[in-house]
KESEMAR-144634 format. One record per atom (N, C-alpha, C): residue in three letters; chain; residue number from 1; y, z, x; atom name. Coordinates in Angstrom, 1 decimal, m for minus. Example, Ala and Ser with C-alpha at 12.3 -4.5 7.8 and 13.67 -1.06 7.14 Angstrom:
2
<r><type>ALA</type><mol>A</mol><seq>1</seq><v>m5.7</v><w>7.8</w><u>13.2</u><atom>N</atom></r>
<r><type>ALA</type><mol>A</mol><seq>1</seq><v>m4.5</v><w>7.8</w><u>12.3</u><atom>CA</atom></r>
<r><type>ALA</type><mol>A</mol><seq>1</seq><v>m3.3</v><w>7.8</w><u>13.2</u><atom>C</atom></r>
<r><type>SER</type><mol>A</mol><seq>2</seq><v>m2.2</v><w>7.1</w><u>12.8</u><atom>N</atom></r>
<r><type>SER</type><mol>A</mol><seq>2</seq><v>m1.1</v><w>7.1</w><u>13.7</u><atom>CA</atom></r>
<r><type>SER</type><mol>A</mol><seq>2</seq><v>0.0</v><w>7.9</w><u>12.9</u><atom>C</atom></r>
This chain:
73
<r><type>MET</type><mol>A</mol><seq>1</seq><v>140.0</v><w>13.2</w><u>62.1</u><atom>N</atom></r>
<r><type>MET</type><mol>A</mol><seq>1</seq><v>140.0</v><w>14.7</w><u>62.0</u><atom>CA</atom></r>
<r><type>MET</type><mol>A</mol><seq>1</seq><v>140.5</v><w>15.0</w><u>60.6</u><atom>C</atom></r>
<r><type>ASN</type><mol>A</mol><seq>2</seq><v>139.9</v><w>15.8</w><u>59.8</u><atom>N</atom></r>
<r><type>ASN</type><mol>A</mol><seq>2</seq><v>140.4</v><w>16.1</w><u>58.5</u><atom>CA</atom></r>
<r><type>ASN</type><mol>A</mol><seq>2</seq><v>141.5</v><w>17.1</w><u>58.6</u><atom>C</atom></r>
<r><type>ASP</type><mol>A</mol><seq>3</seq><v>142.3</v><w>17.3</w><u>57.6</u><atom>N</atom></r>
<r><type>ASP</type><mol>A</mol><seq>3</seq><v>143.5</v><w>18.1</w><u>57.6</u><atom>CA</atom></r>
<r><type>ASP</type><mol>A</mol><seq>3</seq><v>143.2</v><w>19.5</w><u>58.0</u><atom>C</atom></r>
<r><type>ASP</type><mol>A</mol><seq>4</seq><v>142.1</v><w>20.1</w><u>57.4</u><atom>N</atom></r>
<r><type>ASP</type><mol>A</mol><seq>4</seq><v>141.8</v><w>21.5</w><u>57.7</u><atom>CA</atom></r>
<r><type>ASP</type><mol>A</mol><seq>4</seq><v>141.5</v><w>21.7</w><u>59.2</u><atom>C</atom></r>
<r><type>ARG</type><mol>A</mol><seq>5</seq><v>140.7</v><w>20.8</w><u>59.7</u><atom>N</atom></r>
<r><type>ARG</type><mol>A</mol><seq>5</seq><v>140.4</v><w>20.9</w><u>61.2</u><atom>CA</atom></r>
<r><type>ARG</type><mol>A</mol><seq>5</seq><v>141.6</v><w>20.7</w><u>62.0</u><atom>C</atom></r>
<r><type>GLU</type><mol>A</mol><seq>6</seq><v>142.5</v><w>19.9</w><u>61.6</u><atom>N</atom></r>
<r><type>GLU</type><mol>A</mol><seq>6</seq><v>143.7</v><w>19.6</w><u>62.4</u><atom>CA</atom></r>
<r><type>GLU</type><mol>A</mol><seq>6</seq><v>144.6</v><w>20.9</w><u>62.4</u><atom>C</atom></r>
<r><type>ILE</type><mol>A</mol><seq>7</seq><v>144.7</v><w>21.6</w><u>61.3</u><atom>N</atom></r>
<r><type>ILE</type><mol>A</mol><seq>7</seq><v>145.5</v><w>22.8</w><u>61.3</u><atom>CA</atom></r>
<r><type>ILE</type><mol>A</mol><seq>7</seq><v>144.8</v><w>23.9</w><u>62.2</u><atom>C</atom></r>
<r><type>VAL</type><mol>A</mol><seq>8</seq><v>143.5</v><w>24.0</w><u>62.1</u><atom>N</atom></r>
<r><type>VAL</type><mol>A</mol><seq>8</seq><v>142.8</v><w>25.0</w><u>63.0</u><atom>CA</atom></r>
<r><type>VAL</type><mol>A</mol><seq>8</seq><v>143.0</v><w>24.6</w><u>64.5</u><atom>C</atom></r>
<r><type>TRP</type><mol>A</mol><seq>9</seq><v>142.9</v><w>23.3</w><u>64.8</u><atom>N</atom></r>
<r><type>TRP</type><mol>A</mol><seq>9</seq><v>143.1</v><w>22.8</w><u>66.1</u><atom>CA</atom></r>
<r><type>TRP</type><mol>A</mol><seq>9</seq><v>144.6</v><w>23.1</w><u>66.6</u><atom>C</atom></r>
<r><type>LYS</type><mol>A</mol><seq>10</seq><v>145.6</v><w>22.9</w><u>65.8</u><atom>N</atom></r>
<r><type>LYS</type><mol>A</mol><seq>10</seq><v>146.9</v><w>23.2</w><u>66.1</u><atom>CA</atom></r>
<r><type>LYS</type><mol>A</mol><seq>10</seq><v>147.1</v><w>24.7</w><u>66.4</u><atom>C</atom></r>
<r><type>PHE</type><mol>A</mol><seq>11</seq><v>146.5</v><w>25.5</w><u>65.5</u><atom>N</atom></r>
<r><type>PHE</type><mol>A</mol><seq>11</seq><v>146.6</v><w>27.0</w><u>65.7</u><atom>CA</atom></r>
<r><type>PHE</type><mol>A</mol><seq>11</seq><v>146.0</v><w>27.3</w><u>67.1</u><atom>C</atom></r>
<r><type>SER</type><mol>A</mol><seq>12</seq><v>144.9</v><w>26.8</w><u>67.4</u><atom>N</atom></r>
<r><type>SER</type><mol>A</mol><seq>12</seq><v>144.2</v><w>27.1</w><u>68.7</u><atom>CA</atom></r>
<r><type>SER</type><mol>A</mol><seq>12</seq><v>145.1</v><w>26.7</w><u>69.9</u><atom>C</atom></r>
<r><type>LYS</type><mol>A</mol><seq>13</seq><v>145.7</v><w>25.6</w><u>69.8</u><atom>N</atom></r>
<r><type>LYS</type><mol>A</mol><seq>13</seq><v>146.6</v><w>25.1</w><u>70.9</u><atom>CA</atom></r>
<r><type>LYS</type><mol>A</mol><seq>13</seq><v>147.8</v><w>26.1</w><u>71.0</u><atom>C</atom></r>
<r><type>ARG</type><mol>A</mol><seq>14</seq><v>148.4</v><w>26.4</w><u>69.8</u><atom>N</atom></r>
<r><type>ARG</type><mol>A</mol><seq>14</seq><v>149.6</v><w>27.3</w><u>69.8</u><atom>CA</atom></r>
<r><type>ARG</type><mol>A</mol><seq>14</seq><v>149.2</v><w>28.7</w><u>70.4</u><atom>C</atom></r>
<r><type>LEU</type><mol>A</mol><seq>15</seq><v>148.0</v><w>29.2</w><u>70.0</u><atom>N</atom></r>
<r><type>LEU</type><mol>A</mol><seq>15</seq><v>147.6</v><w>30.5</w><u>70.6</u><atom>CA</atom></r>
<r><type>LEU</type><mol>A</mol><seq>15</seq><v>147.5</v><w>30.5</w><u>72.1</u><atom>C</atom></r>
<r><type>ARG</type><mol>A</mol><seq>16</seq><v>146.8</v><w>29.4</w><u>72.6</u><atom>N</atom></r>
<r><type>ARG</type><mol>A</mol><seq>16</seq><v>146.7</v><w>29.3</w><u>74.1</u><atom>CA</atom></r>
<r><type>ARG</type><mol>A</mol><seq>16</seq><v>148.1</v><w>29.2</w><u>74.7</u><atom>C</atom></r>
<r><type>GLU</type><mol>A</mol><seq>17</seq><v>149.0</v><w>28.4</w><u>74.2</u><atom>N</atom></r>
<r><type>GLU</type><mol>A</mol><seq>17</seq><v>150.3</v><w>28.2</w><u>74.8</u><atom>CA</atom></r>
<r><type>GLU</type><mol>A</mol><seq>17</seq><v>151.0</v><w>29.6</w><u>74.8</u><atom>C</atom></r>
<r><type>LEU</type><mol>A</mol><seq>18</seq><v>151.0</v><w>30.3</w><u>73.7</u><atom>N</atom></r>
<r><type>LEU</type><mol>A</mol><seq>18</seq><v>151.7</v><w>31.6</w><u>73.7</u><atom>CA</atom></r>
<r><type>LEU</type><mol>A</mol><seq>18</seq><v>151.1</v><w>32.6</w><u>74.7</u><atom>C</atom></r>
<r><type>ARG</type><mol>A</mol><seq>19</seq><v>149.8</v><w>32.6</w><u>74.7</u><atom>N</atom></r>
<r><type>ARG</type><mol>A</mol><seq>19</seq><v>149.1</v><w>33.5</w><u>75.6</u><atom>CA</atom></r>
<r><type>ARG</type><mol>A</mol><seq>19</seq><v>149.4</v><w>33.2</w><u>77.1</u><atom>C</atom></r>
<r><type>GLU</type><mol>A</mol><seq>20</seq><v>149.3</v><w>31.9</w><u>77.4</u><atom>N</atom></r>
<r><type>GLU</type><mol>A</mol><seq>20</seq><v>149.6</v><w>31.5</w><u>78.8</u><atom>CA</atom></r>
<r><type>GLU</type><mol>A</mol><seq>20</seq><v>151.1</v><w>31.8</w><u>79.2</u><atom>C</atom></r>
<r><type>LYS</type><mol>A</mol><seq>21</seq><v>152.0</v><w>31.5</w><u>78.2</u><atom>N</atom></r>
<r><type>LYS</type><mol>A</mol><seq>21</seq><v>153.4</v><w>31.8</w><u>78.4</u><atom>CA</atom></r>
<r><type>LYS</type><mol>A</mol><seq>21</seq><v>153.7</v><w>33.2</w><u>78.7</u><atom>C</atom></r>
<r><type>ASP</type><mol>A</mol><seq>22</seq><v>153.0</v><w>34.1</w><u>78.1</u><atom>N</atom></r>
<r><type>ASP</type><mol>A</mol><seq>22</seq><v>153.1</v><w>35.5</w><u>78.3</u><atom>CA</atom></r>
<r><type>ASP</type><mol>A</mol><seq>22</seq><v>152.3</v><w>36.0</w><u>79.5</u><atom>C</atom></r>
<r><type>GLY</type><mol>A</mol><seq>23</seq><v>151.6</v><w>35.1</w><u>80.2</u><atom>N</atom></r>
<r><type>GLY</type><mol>A</mol><seq>23</seq><v>150.8</v><w>35.5</w><u>81.3</u><atom>CA</atom></r>
<r><type>GLY</type><mol>A</mol><seq>23</seq><v>149.6</v><w>36.4</w><u>81.0</u><atom>C</atom></r>
<r><type>LEU</type><mol>A</mol><seq>24</seq><v>149.0</v><w>36.2</w><u>79.8</u><atom>N</atom></r>
<r><type>LEU</type><mol>A</mol><seq>24</seq><v>147.9</v><w>37.1</w><u>79.4</u><atom>CA</atom></r>
<r><type>LEU</type><mol>A</mol><seq>24</seq><v>146.6</v><w>36.3</w><u>79.6</u><atom>C</atom></r>
<r><type>THR</type><mol>A</mol><seq>25</seq><v>145.6</v><w>37.1</w><u>79.9</u><atom>N</atom></r>
<r><type>THR</type><mol>A</mol><seq>25</seq><v>144.2</v><w>36.6</w><u>79.9</u><atom>CA</atom></r>
<r><type>THR</type><mol>A</mol><seq>25</seq><v>143.7</v><w>36.7</w><u>78.5</u><atom>C</atom></r>
<r><type>GLN</type><mol>A</mol><seq>26</seq><v>142.6</v><w>36.0</w><u>78.2</u><atom>N</atom></r>
<r><type>GLN</type><mol>A</mol><seq>26</seq><v>142.0</v><w>36.2</w><u>76.8</u><atom>CA</atom></r>
<r><type>GLN</type><mol>A</mol><seq>26</seq><v>141.6</v><w>37.7</w><u>76.6</u><atom>C</atom></r>
<r><type>GLU</type><mol>A</mol><seq>27</seq><v>141.1</v><w>38.3</w><u>77.7</u><atom>N</atom></r>
<r><type>GLU</type><mol>A</mol><seq>27</seq><v>140.7</v><w>39.7</w><u>77.6</u><atom>CA</atom></r>
<r><type>GLU</type><mol>A</mol><seq>27</seq><v>141.8</v><w>40.6</w><u>77.3</u><atom>C</atom></r>
<r><type>LYS</type><mol>A</mol><seq>28</seq><v>143.0</v><w>40.4</w><u>78.0</u><atom>N</atom></r>
<r><type>LYS</type><mol>A</mol><seq>28</seq><v>144.1</v><w>41.3</w><u>77.8</u><atom>CA</atom></r>
<r><type>LYS</type><mol>A</mol><seq>28</seq><v>144.7</v><w>41.1</w><u>76.4</u><atom>C</atom></r>
<r><type>LEU</type><mol>A</mol><seq>29</seq><v>144.8</v><w>39.8</w><u>75.9</u><atom>N</atom></r>
<r><type>LEU</type><mol>A</mol><seq>29</seq><v>145.3</v><w>39.6</w><u>74.6</u><atom>CA</atom></r>
<r><type>LEU</type><mol>A</mol><seq>29</seq><v>144.4</v><w>40.3</w><u>73.5</u><atom>C</atom></r>
<r><type>ALA</type><mol>A</mol><seq>30</seq><v>143.1</v><w>40.2</w><u>73.7</u><atom>N</atom></r>
<r><type>ALA</type><mol>A</mol><seq>30</seq><v>142.2</v><w>40.8</w><u>72.8</u><atom>CA</atom></r>
<r><type>ALA</type><mol>A</mol><seq>30</seq><v>142.4</v><w>42.3</w><u>72.8</u><atom>C</atom></r>
<r><type>GLU</type><mol>A</mol><seq>31</seq><v>142.6</v><w>42.9</w><u>73.9</u><atom>N</atom></r>
<r><type>GLU</type><mol>A</mol><seq>31</seq><v>142.9</v><w>44.3</w><u>74.0</u><atom>CA</atom></r>
<r><type>GLU</type><mol>A</mol><seq>31</seq><v>144.2</v><w>44.7</w><u>73.3</u><atom>C</atom></r>
<r><type>ILE</type><mol>A</mol><seq>32</seq><v>145.2</v><w>44.0</w><u>73.6</u><atom>N</atom></r>
<r><type>ILE</type><mol>A</mol><seq>32</seq><v>146.5</v><w>44.2</w><u>72.9</u><atom>CA</atom></r>
<r><type>ILE</type><mol>A</mol><seq>32</seq><v>146.5</v><w>44.1</w><u>71.4</u><atom>C</atom></r>
<r><type>ALA</type><mol>A</mol><seq>33</seq><v>145.8</v><w>43.0</w><u>71.0</u><atom>N</atom></r>
<r><type>ALA</type><mol>A</mol><seq>33</seq><v>145.8</v><w>42.7</w><u>69.6</u><atom>CA</atom></r>
<r><type>ALA</type><mol>A</mol><seq>33</seq><v>144.7</v><w>43.5</w><u>68.8</u><atom>C</atom></r>
<r><type>ASP</type><mol>A</mol><seq>34</seq><v>143.9</v><w>44.2</w><u>69.5</u><atom>N</atom></r>
<r><type>ASP</type><mol>A</mol><seq>34</seq><v>142.8</v><w>45.0</w><u>68.9</u><atom>CA</atom></r>
<r><type>ASP</type><mol>A</mol><seq>34</seq><v>141.8</v><w>44.1</w><u>68.2</u><atom>C</atom></r>
<r><type>ILE</type><mol>A</mol><seq>35</seq><v>141.5</v><w>43.0</w><u>68.8</u><atom>N</atom></r>
<r><type>ILE</type><mol>A</mol><seq>35</seq><v>140.4</v><w>42.1</w><u>68.3</u><atom>CA</atom></r>
<r><type>ILE</type><mol>A</mol><seq>35</seq><v>139.4</v><w>41.8</w><u>69.4</u><atom>C</atom></r>
<r><type>SER</type><mol>A</mol><seq>36</seq><v>138.3</v><w>41.3</w><u>69.1</u><atom>N</atom></r>
<r><type>SER</type><mol>A</mol><seq>36</seq><v>137.3</v><w>41.1</w><u>70.1</u><atom>CA</atom></r>
<r><type>SER</type><mol>A</mol><seq>36</seq><v>137.7</v><w>39.9</w><u>71.0</u><atom>C</atom></r>
<r><type>TYR</type><mol>A</mol><seq>37</seq><v>137.2</v><w>40.1</w><u>72.3</u><atom>N</atom></r>
<r><type>TYR</type><mol>A</mol><seq>37</seq><v>137.4</v><w>39.0</w><u>73.2</u><atom>CA</atom></r>
<r><type>TYR</type><mol>A</mol><seq>37</seq><v>136.7</v><w>37.7</w><u>72.8</u><atom>C</atom></r>
<r><type>LYS</type><mol>A</mol><seq>38</seq><v>135.5</v><w>37.9</w><u>72.2</u><atom>N</atom></r>
<r><type>LYS</type><mol>A</mol><seq>38</seq><v>134.8</v><w>36.7</w><u>71.7</u><atom>CA</atom></r>
<r><type>LYS</type><mol>A</mol><seq>38</seq><v>135.6</v><w>36.0</w><u>70.6</u><atom>C</atom></r>
<r><type>ASN</type><mol>A</mol><seq>39</seq><v>136.3</v><w>36.7</w><u>69.8</u><atom>N</atom></r>
<r><type>ASN</type><mol>A</mol><seq>39</seq><v>137.2</v><w>36.1</w><u>68.7</u><atom>CA</atom></r>
<r><type>ASN</type><mol>A</mol><seq>39</seq><v>138.2</v><w>35.2</w><u>69.4</u><atom>C</atom></r>
<r><type>ILE</type><mol>A</mol><seq>40</seq><v>138.9</v><w>35.7</w><u>70.4</u><atom>N</atom></r>
<r><type>ILE</type><mol>A</mol><seq>40</seq><v>139.9</v><w>34.9</w><u>71.1</u><atom>CA</atom></r>
<r><type>ILE</type><mol>A</mol><seq>40</seq><v>139.2</v><w>33.7</w><u>71.7</u><atom>C</atom></r>
<r><type>GLN</type><mol>A</mol><seq>41</seq><v>138.1</v><w>33.8</w><u>72.3</u><atom>N</atom></r>
<r><type>GLN</type><mol>A</mol><seq>41</seq><v>137.3</v><w>32.7</w><u>72.9</u><atom>CA</atom></r>
<r><type>GLN</type><mol>A</mol><seq>41</seq><v>137.1</v><w>31.7</w><u>71.8</u><atom>C</atom></r>
<r><type>TYR</type><mol>A</mol><seq>42</seq><v>136.6</v><w>32.1</w><u>70.7</u><atom>N</atom></r>
<r><type>TYR</type><mol>A</mol><seq>42</seq><v>136.3</v><w>31.1</w><u>69.6</u><atom>CA</atom></r>
<r><type>TYR</type><mol>A</mol><seq>42</seq><v>137.6</v><w>30.5</w><u>69.1</u><atom>C</atom></r>
<r><type>LEU</type><mol>A</mol><seq>43</seq><v>138.6</v><w>31.2</w><u>68.9</u><atom>N</atom></r>
<r><type>LEU</type><mol>A</mol><seq>43</seq><v>139.9</v><w>30.7</w><u>68.4</u><atom>CA</atom></r>
<r><type>LEU</type><mol>A</mol><seq>43</seq><v>140.5</v><w>29.6</w><u>69.4</u><atom>C</atom></r>
<r><type>GLU</type><mol>A</mol><seq>44</seq><v>140.2</v><w>29.8</w><u>70.7</u><atom>N</atom></r>
<r><type>GLU</type><mol>A</mol><seq>44</seq><v>140.7</v><w>28.8</w><u>71.7</u><atom>CA</atom></r>
<r><type>GLU</type><mol>A</mol><seq>44</seq><v>139.7</v><w>27.8</w><u>72.1</u><atom>C</atom></r>
<r><type>SER</type><mol>A</mol><seq>45</seq><v>138.5</v><w>27.7</w><u>71.5</u><atom>N</atom></r>
<r><type>SER</type><mol>A</mol><seq>45</seq><v>137.5</v><w>26.8</w><u>72.0</u><atom>CA</atom></r>
<r><type>SER</type><mol>A</mol><seq>45</seq><v>137.7</v><w>25.4</w><u>71.6</u><atom>C</atom></r>
<r><type>ARG</type><mol>A</mol><seq>46</seq><v>136.9</v><w>24.5</w><u>72.0</u><atom>N</atom></r>
<r><type>ARG</type><mol>A</mol><seq>46</seq><v>137.0</v><w>23.1</w><u>71.7</u><atom>CA</atom></r>
<r><type>ARG</type><mol>A</mol><seq>46</seq><v>136.7</v><w>22.9</w><u>70.2</u><atom>C</atom></r>
<r><type>ASN</type><mol>A</mol><seq>47</seq><v>136.0</v><w>23.8</w><u>69.6</u><atom>N</atom></r>
<r><type>ASN</type><mol>A</mol><seq>47</seq><v>135.6</v><w>23.7</w><u>68.2</u><atom>CA</atom></r>
<r><type>ASN</type><mol>A</mol><seq>47</seq><v>136.1</v><w>25.1</w><u>67.6</u><atom>C</atom></r>
<r><type>PRO</type><mol>A</mol><seq>48</seq><v>137.4</v><w>25.3</w><u>67.5</u><atom>N</atom></r>
<r><type>PRO</type><mol>A</mol><seq>48</seq><v>137.9</v><w>26.6</w><u>67.1</u><atom>CA</atom></r>
<r><type>PRO</type><mol>A</mol><seq>48</seq><v>137.5</v><w>27.0</w><u>65.7</u><atom>C</atom></r>
<r><type>THR</type><mol>A</mol><seq>49</seq><v>137.4</v><w>28.3</w><u>65.5</u><atom>N</atom></r>
<r><type>THR</type><mol>A</mol><seq>49</seq><v>137.1</v><w>28.9</w><u>64.2</u><atom>CA</atom></r>
<r><type>THR</type><mol>A</mol><seq>49</seq><v>138.5</v><w>29.1</w><u>63.5</u><atom>C</atom></r>
<r><type>CYS</type><mol>A</mol><seq>50</seq><v>138.4</v><w>29.2</w><u>62.2</u><atom>N</atom></r>
<r><type>CYS</type><mol>A</mol><seq>50</seq><v>139.6</v><w>29.5</w><u>61.4</u><atom>CA</atom></r>
<r><type>CYS</type><mol>A</mol><seq>50</seq><v>139.9</v><w>31.0</w><u>61.4</u><atom>C</atom></r>
<r><type>PRO</type><mol>A</mol><seq>51</seq><v>141.1</v><w>31.4</w><u>61.8</u><atom>N</atom></r>
<r><type>PRO</type><mol>A</mol><seq>51</seq><v>141.4</v><w>32.8</w><u>61.9</u><atom>CA</atom></r>
<r><type>PRO</type><mol>A</mol><seq>51</seq><v>141.7</v><w>33.4</w><u>60.5</u><atom>C</atom></r>
<r><type>SER</type><mol>A</mol><seq>52</seq><v>141.3</v><w>34.7</w><u>60.4</u><atom>N</atom></r>
<r><type>SER</type><mol>A</mol><seq>52</seq><v>141.6</v><w>35.4</w><u>59.1</u><atom>CA</atom></r>
<r><type>SER</type><mol>A</mol><seq>52</seq><v>143.1</v><w>35.8</w><u>59.1</u><atom>C</atom></r>
<r><type>LEU</type><mol>A</mol><seq>53</seq><v>143.6</v><w>36.1</w><u>57.9</u><atom>N</atom></r>
<r><type>LEU</type><mol>A</mol><seq>53</seq><v>144.9</v><w>36.6</w><u>57.8</u><atom>CA</atom></r>
<r><type>LEU</type><mol>A</mol><seq>53</seq><v>145.2</v><w>37.9</w><u>58.7</u><atom>C</atom></r>
<r><type>ILE</type><mol>A</mol><seq>54</seq><v>144.2</v><w>38.7</w><u>58.7</u><atom>N</atom></r>
<r><type>ILE</type><mol>A</mol><seq>54</seq><v>144.3</v><w>40.0</w><u>59.5</u><atom>CA</atom></r>
<r><type>ILE</type><mol>A</mol><seq>54</seq><v>144.4</v><w>39.6</w><u>61.0</u><atom>C</atom></r>
<r><type>THR</type><mol>A</mol><seq>55</seq><v>143.6</v><w>38.7</w><u>61.4</u><atom>N</atom></r>
<r><type>THR</type><mol>A</mol><seq>55</seq><v>143.7</v><w>38.2</w><u>62.8</u><atom>CA</atom></r>
<r><type>THR</type><mol>A</mol><seq>55</seq><v>145.0</v><w>37.6</w><u>63.1</u><atom>C</atom></r>
<r><type>ILE</type><mol>A</mol><seq>56</seq><v>145.5</v><w>36.8</w><u>62.3</u><atom>N</atom></r>
<r><type>ILE</type><mol>A</mol><seq>56</seq><v>146.9</v><w>36.2</w><u>62.5</u><atom>CA</atom></r>
<r><type>ILE</type><mol>A</mol><seq>56</seq><v>147.9</v><w>37.3</w><u>62.6</u><atom>C</atom></r>
<r><type>GLU</type><mol>A</mol><seq>57</seq><v>147.9</v><w>38.3</w><u>61.7</u><atom>N</atom></r>
<r><type>GLU</type><mol>A</mol><seq>57</seq><v>148.8</v><w>39.4</w><u>61.8</u><atom>CA</atom></r>
<r><type>GLU</type><mol>A</mol><seq>57</seq><v>148.7</v><w>40.2</w><u>63.1</u><atom>C</atom></r>
<r><type>LYS</type><mol>A</mol><seq>58</seq><v>147.5</v><w>40.5</w><u>63.5</u><atom>N</atom></r>
<r><type>LYS</type><mol>A</mol><seq>58</seq><v>147.3</v><w>41.2</w><u>64.7</u><atom>CA</atom></r>
<r><type>LYS</type><mol>A</mol><seq>58</seq><v>147.8</v><w>40.5</w><u>66.0</u><atom>C</atom></r>
<r><type>LEU</type><mol>A</mol><seq>59</seq><v>147.5</v><w>39.2</w><u>66.0</u><atom>N</atom></r>
<r><type>LEU</type><mol>A</mol><seq>59</seq><v>148.0</v><w>38.3</w><u>67.1</u><atom>CA</atom></r>
<r><type>LEU</type><mol>A</mol><seq>59</seq><v>149.5</v><w>38.2</w><u>67.1</u><atom>C</atom></r>
<r><type>ALA</type><mol>A</mol><seq>60</seq><v>150.1</v><w>38.1</w><u>65.9</u><atom>N</atom></r>
<r><type>ALA</type><mol>A</mol><seq>60</seq><v>151.6</v><w>38.0</w><u>65.8</u><atom>CA</atom></r>
<r><type>ALA</type><mol>A</mol><seq>60</seq><v>152.2</v><w>39.3</w><u>66.4</u><atom>C</atom></r>
<r><type>ARG</type><mol>A</mol><seq>61</seq><v>151.6</v><w>40.5</w><u>66.0</u><atom>N</atom></r>
<r><type>ARG</type><mol>A</mol><seq>61</seq><v>152.1</v><w>41.8</w><u>66.5</u><atom>CA</atom></r>
<r><type>ARG</type><mol>A</mol><seq>61</seq><v>151.9</v><w>41.8</w><u>68.0</u><atom>C</atom></r>
<r><type>ALA</type><mol>A</mol><seq>62</seq><v>150.8</v><w>41.3</w><u>68.6</u><atom>N</atom></r>
<r><type>ALA</type><mol>A</mol><seq>62</seq><v>150.6</v><w>41.4</w><u>70.0</u><atom>CA</atom></r>
<r><type>ALA</type><mol>A</mol><seq>62</seq><v>151.6</v><w>40.5</w><u>70.7</u><atom>C</atom></r>
<r><type>PHE</type><mol>A</mol><seq>63</seq><v>152.1</v><w>39.4</w><u>70.2</u><atom>N</atom></r>
<r><type>PHE</type><mol>A</mol><seq>63</seq><v>153.1</v><w>38.6</w><u>70.8</u><atom>CA</atom></r>
<r><type>PHE</type><mol>A</mol><seq>63</seq><v>154.5</v><w>39.0</w><u>70.4</u><atom>C</atom></r>
<r><type>LYS</type><mol>A</mol><seq>64</seq><v>154.6</v><w>40.1</w><u>69.5</u><atom>N</atom></r>
<r><type>LYS</type><mol>A</mol><seq>64</seq><v>155.9</v><w>40.6</w><u>69.1</u><atom>CA</atom></r>
<r><type>LYS</type><mol>A</mol><seq>64</seq><v>156.7</v><w>39.5</w><u>68.4</u><atom>C</atom></r>
<r><type>ILE</type><mol>A</mol><seq>65</seq><v>156.0</v><w>38.7</w><u>67.5</u><atom>N</atom></r>
<r><type>ILE</type><mol>A</mol><seq>65</seq><v>156.6</v><w>37.7</w><u>66.7</u><atom>CA</atom></r>
<r><type>ILE</type><mol>A</mol><seq>65</seq><v>156.1</v><w>37.8</w><u>65.3</u><atom>C</atom></r>
<r><type>SER</type><mol>A</mol><seq>66</seq><v>156.8</v><w>37.2</w><u>64.4</u><atom>N</atom></r>
<r><type>SER</type><mol>A</mol><seq>66</seq><v>156.3</v><w>37.2</w><u>63.0</u><atom>CA</atom></r>
<r><type>SER</type><mol>A</mol><seq>66</seq><v>155.1</v><w>36.2</w><u>62.8</u><atom>C</atom></r>
<r><type>PRO</type><mol>A</mol><seq>67</seq><v>154.3</v><w>36.5</w><u>61.8</u><atom>N</atom></r>
<r><type>PRO</type><mol>A</mol><seq>67</seq><v>153.2</v><w>35.6</w><u>61.6</u><atom>CA</atom></r>
<r><type>PRO</type><mol>A</mol><seq>67</seq><v>153.6</v><w>34.1</w><u>61.4</u><atom>C</atom></r>
<r><type>SER</type><mol>A</mol><seq>68</seq><v>154.8</v><w>34.0</w><u>60.7</u><atom>N</atom></r>
<r><type>SER</type><mol>A</mol><seq>68</seq><v>155.3</v><w>32.6</w><u>60.5</u><atom>CA</atom></r>
<r><type>SER</type><mol>A</mol><seq>68</seq><v>155.7</v><w>31.9</w><u>61.8</u><atom>C</atom></r>
<r><type>LYS</type><mol>A</mol><seq>69</seq><v>156.2</v><w>32.7</w><u>62.8</u><atom>N</atom></r>
<r><type>LYS</type><mol>A</mol><seq>69</seq><v>156.4</v><w>32.1</w><u>64.1</u><atom>CA</atom></r>
<r><type>LYS</type><mol>A</mol><seq>69</seq><v>155.1</v><w>31.7</w><u>64.8</u><atom>C</atom></r>
<r><type>LEU</type><mol>A</mol><seq>70</seq><v>154.1</v><w>32.5</w><u>64.7</u><atom>N</atom></r>
<r><type>LEU</type><mol>A</mol><seq>70</seq><v>152.8</v><w>32.2</w><u>65.3</u><atom>CA</atom></r>
<r><type>LEU</type><mol>A</mol><seq>70</seq><v>152.3</v><w>30.9</w><u>64.7</u><atom>C</atom></r>
<r><type>LEU</type><mol>A</mol><seq>71</seq><v>152.5</v><w>30.7</w><u>63.4</u><atom>N</atom></r>
<r><type>LEU</type><mol>A</mol><seq>71</seq><v>152.0</v><w>29.5</w><u>62.7</u><atom>CA</atom></r>
<r><type>LEU</type><mol>A</mol><seq>71</seq><v>153.0</v><w>28.4</w><u>62.8</u><atom>C</atom></r>
<r><type>ASN</type><mol>A</mol><seq>72</seq><v>154.0</v><w>28.5</w><u>63.5</u><atom>N</atom></r>
<r><type>ASN</type><mol>A</mol><seq>72</seq><v>155.0</v><w>27.4</w><u>63.7</u><atom>CA</atom></r>
<r><type>ASN</type><mol>A</mol><seq>72</seq><v>154.6</v><w>26.4</w><u>64.7</u><atom>C</atom></r>
<r><type>PHE</type><mol>A</mol><seq>73</seq><v>153.8</v><w>25.4</w><u>64.2</u><atom>N</atom></r>
<r><type>PHE</type><mol>A</mol><seq>73</seq><v>153.3</v><w>24.4</w><u>65.1</u><atom>CA</atom></r>
<r><type>PHE</type><mol>A</mol><seq>73</seq><v>153.6</v><w>23.1</w><u>64.4</u><atom>C</atom></r>
């Protein structure tokens, strides 16, 4: 796995862990973060997409953490 894919994979795993820790479904997280449900699905998939900075910011706000804590993997 190249470094870029590894970072995206780690982000995907971190996102799922935080979502499950907070007891949120993908649908509920999407609603709270004001992003599409499909985006959450893609971010957590076996072949995750690379999140934009705006998406990272929105997800961090949804979890009530800083973007740096969201990216702490």
